[in-house]
Residue frames as qw, qx, qy, qz and C-alpha x, y, z in Angstrom:
[[0.117, 0.522, 0.809, -0.242, 31.66, 143.14, 114.61],
 [0.155, 0.662, 0.106, -0.726, 31.09, 146.74, 113.45],
 [0.115, 0.333, -0.645, -0.678, 31.95, 145.90, 109.84],
 [0.001, 0.241, 0.957, 0.159, 29.40, 143.07, 109.74],
 [0.123, 0.655, 0.591, -0.456, 26.60, 145.31, 111.02],
 [0.149, 0.587, -0.222, -0.764, 27.41, 147.89, 108.31],
 [0.085, 0.121, -0.852, -0.502, 27.22, 145.17, 105.65],
 [0.042, 0.433, 0.894, -0.108, 23.90, 143.87, 106.96],
 [0.143, 0.688, 0.310, -0.640, 22.40, 147.36, 107.08],
 [0.140, 0.472, -0.478, -0.728, 23.59, 148.04, 103.53],
 [0.045, -0.064, -0.942, -0.326, 22.19, 144.74, 102.21],
 [0.090, 0.576, 0.753, -0.305, 18.81, 145.31, 103.89],
 [0.136, 0.662, 0.028, -0.737, 18.74, 148.84, 102.46],
 [0.110, 0.312, -0.682, -0.652, 19.54, 147.65, 98.93],
 [0.002, 0.279, 0.953, 0.120, 16.87, 144.94, 99.07],
 [0.093, 0.673, 0.567, -0.465, 14.23, 147.37, 100.37],
 [0.109, 0.592, -0.221, -0.767, 15.22, 150.00, 97.81],
 [0.057, 0.101, -0.846, -0.521, 14.94, 147.47, 95.01],
 [0.030, 0.462, 0.883, -0.075, 11.51, 146.33, 96.21],
 [0.104, 0.707, 0.309, -0.627, 10.23, 149.90, 96.51],
 [0.093, 0.470, -0.461, -0.747, 11.53, 150.75, 93.03],
 [0.038, -0.094, -0.923, -0.371, 9.98, 147.67, 91.41],
 [0.039, 0.585, 0.768, -0.257, 6.64, 148.22, 93.17],
 [0.101, 0.683, 0.098, -0.717, 6.57, 151.92, 92.25],
 [0.066, 0.295, -0.659, -0.689, 7.44, 151.17, 88.62],
 [0.033, -0.284, -0.937, -0.201, 4.68, 148.54, 88.37],
 [0.038, 0.655, 0.604, -0.453, 2.17, 150.80, 90.11],
 [0.111, 0.610, -0.134, -0.773, 2.88, 153.83, 87.91],
 [0.050, 0.161, -0.797, -0.581, 2.90, 151.70, 84.76],
 [0.012, 0.385, 0.922, 0.030, -0.56, 150.27, 85.60],
 [0.149, 0.555, 0.333, -0.748, -2.25, 153.69, 85.83],
 [0.533, 0.558, 0.621, 0.138, -4.68, 154.31, 82.94],
 [0.296, 0.925, 0.167, 0.169, -4.07, 157.99, 82.12],
 [0.550, 0.432, -0.224, 0.679, -1.04, 160.22, 81.80],
 [0.267, -0.694, 0.162, -0.648, -2.35, 162.47, 84.60],
 [0.880, -0.445, 0.037, -0.159, -2.64, 159.48, 86.97],
 [0.878, 0.147, -0.152, 0.429, 0.82, 158.29, 85.98],
 [0.270, 0.588, -0.222, 0.730, 2.33, 161.71, 86.68],
 [0.538, -0.658, 0.108, -0.516, 0.49, 162.03, 90.00],
 [0.944, -0.326, 0.046, 0.001, 1.66, 158.64, 91.24],
 [0.748, 0.356, -0.177, 0.531, 5.15, 159.08, 89.79],
 [0.001, 0.704, -0.237, 0.669, 5.52, 162.28, 91.82],
 [0.734, -0.565, 0.144, -0.348, 4.35, 160.56, 95.00],
 [0.977, -0.068, -0.011, 0.204, 6.65, 157.58, 94.54],
 [0.542, 0.559, -0.206, 0.592, 9.57, 159.86, 93.69],
 [0.263, -0.716, 0.280, -0.584, 9.13, 161.70, 96.98],
 [0.901, -0.382, 0.119, -0.168, 8.83, 158.41, 98.92],
 [0.910, 0.171, -0.073, 0.371, 11.97, 156.95, 97.34],
 [0.288, 0.681, -0.230, 0.633, 13.83, 160.24, 97.83],
 [0.522, -0.675, 0.254, -0.455, 12.90, 160.28, 101.53],
 [0.982, -0.180, 0.053, 0.039, 13.99, 156.64, 101.84],
 [0.748, 0.385, -0.145, 0.522, 17.38, 157.35, 100.24],
 [0.023, 0.714, -0.254, 0.652, 17.91, 160.52, 102.29],
 [0.755, -0.561, 0.141, -0.308, 16.95, 158.67, 105.46],
 [0.965, -0.025, -0.023, 0.262, 19.53, 155.99, 104.75],
 [0.513, 0.547, -0.182, 0.636, 22.21, 158.56, 103.96],
 [0.309, -0.729, 0.217, -0.570, 21.39, 160.36, 107.22],
 [0.917, -0.381, 0.075, -0.090, 21.59, 157.07, 109.13],
 [0.861, 0.206, -0.092, 0.455, 24.99, 156.32, 107.63],
 [0.212, 0.684, -0.203, 0.668, 26.25, 159.84, 108.40],
 [0.575, -0.665, 0.205, -0.430, 25.15, 159.46, 112.02],
 [0.980, -0.177, 0.019, 0.086, 26.64, 155.96, 112.32],
 [0.751, 0.284, -0.075, 0.592, 29.96, 157.21, 110.96],
 [0.363, -0.735, -0.222, 0.528, 29.74, 160.40, 113.05],
 [0.329, 0.091, 0.366, 0.866, 30.05, 162.52, 109.91],
 [0.083, 0.712, 0.577, -0.390, 27.39, 165.05, 110.94],
 [0.001, 0.564, -0.210, -0.798, 28.73, 167.72, 108.62],
 [0.033, -0.014, 0.814, 0.579, 27.59, 165.63, 105.63],
 [0.176, 0.524, 0.801, -0.231, 23.90, 165.64, 106.60],
 [0.252, 0.745, 0.137, -0.602, 23.16, 169.14, 105.18],
 [0.080, 0.453, -0.666, -0.587, 25.11, 168.26, 102.02],
 [0.095, 0.162, 0.970, 0.155, 23.16, 165.01, 101.54],
 [0.211, 0.640, 0.613, -0.413, 19.92, 166.84, 102.19],
 [0.200, 0.697, -0.144, -0.674, 20.65, 169.61, 99.67],
 [0.091, 0.307, -0.803, -0.502, 21.81, 167.25, 96.92],
 [0.124, 0.259, 0.958, -0.025, 18.97, 164.78, 97.55],
 [0.258, 0.687, 0.465, -0.496, 16.23, 167.41, 97.54],
 [0.174, 0.619, -0.369, -0.671, 17.73, 168.98, 94.41],
 [0.017, 0.126, -0.919, -0.373, 17.71, 165.64, 92.59],
 [0.179, 0.463, 0.846, -0.192, 14.12, 164.92, 93.60],
 [0.238, 0.723, 0.185, -0.621, 12.98, 168.38, 92.46],
 [0.148, 0.483, -0.603, -0.617, 14.75, 168.00, 89.11],
 [0.062, 0.086, 0.979, 0.174, 13.24, 164.57, 88.64],
 [0.214, 0.604, 0.677, -0.362, 9.74, 165.86, 89.41],
 [0.192, 0.729, -0.027, -0.657, 10.14, 168.91, 87.19],
 [0.207, 0.541, -0.614, -0.536, 11.65, 167.23, 84.14],
 [0.164, 0.071, 0.979, 0.102, 9.66, 163.99, 83.92],
 [0.508, 0.220, -0.060, -0.831, 6.60, 163.98, 81.68],
 [0.411, 0.202, 0.889, 0.013, 3.97, 161.46, 80.68],
 [0.123, 0.046, -0.503, -0.854, 2.54, 161.99, 77.22],
 [0.541, 0.256, 0.450, -0.663, -1.23, 162.31, 77.01],
 [0.659, 0.453, -0.328, -0.504, -1.19, 160.99, 73.46],
 [0.686, 0.283, -0.669, -0.035, 1.02, 157.88, 73.61],
 [0.804, -0.560, -0.059, -0.191, 1.21, 157.46, 77.41],
 [0.838, 0.110, -0.270, 0.462, 4.98, 157.04, 77.47],
 [0.473, -0.819, -0.029, 0.323, 7.34, 158.62, 79.97],
 [0.625, 0.554, -0.026, 0.550, 10.01, 161.03, 78.79],
 [0.537, -0.623, -0.134, 0.553, 12.65, 163.23, 80.40],
 [0.304, 0.939, 0.004, 0.161, 13.55, 166.76, 79.42],
 [0.792, -0.072, -0.088, 0.600, 17.33, 167.06, 79.25],
 [0.238, 0.433, 0.029, 0.869, 17.22, 170.82, 78.72],
 [0.282, -0.465, -0.658, 0.521, 16.46, 172.29, 82.16],
 [0.034, -0.462, -0.140, 0.875, 15.93, 175.88, 80.97],
 [0.041, -0.150, -0.676, -0.721, 13.90, 175.35, 77.80],
 [0.432, 0.107, 0.287, -0.848, 10.35, 176.65, 77.75],
 [0.823, 0.215, -0.140, -0.507, 9.09, 173.90, 75.44],
 [0.235, -0.305, 0.922, 0.035, 9.43, 170.14, 75.35],
 [0.752, 0.204, -0.267, -0.567, 7.87, 167.67, 72.94],
 [0.882, -0.168, 0.422, -0.128, 7.35, 163.94, 73.37],
 [0.036, -0.551, 0.736, 0.391, 10.28, 162.14, 71.69],
 [0.383, 0.113, 0.915, 0.050, 7.97, 159.21, 70.82],
 [0.315, 0.635, 0.693, 0.131, 5.01, 160.94, 69.14],
 [0.290, 0.310, 0.189, 0.885, 5.89, 164.66, 69.00],
 [0.282, -0.810, -0.461, -0.229, 3.10, 166.03, 71.19],
 [0.117, 0.600, -0.309, 0.728, 3.96, 169.19, 73.11],
 [0.638, -0.418, -0.611, 0.212, 4.36, 168.44, 76.82],
 [0.369, -0.626, -0.240, 0.644, 5.69, 171.78, 78.07]]
């Protein structure tokens, strides 16, 4: 019985995660300006990050692996911060781009060349 409840919880989580991701992608894509896209991207990134961390915490509690909760929290928050810091929306072409170089002081849009950082 325990294995079936784990499978159901995982399937519900995956369906909800997929719906949240599709809705956030459509919502961010429909924003008219690069500033609006960045603002809503940041908000959705935090919501999805909290959702994923909540699920990981639930699984850790269900499996009685309490020592993993701080590890999940640290890695999850780090990934959300990196995603927020290194995602840009170009004011010129409106496309999203990611900076792969975490320590660079400058970053230009790979689509049109405009300086983003």
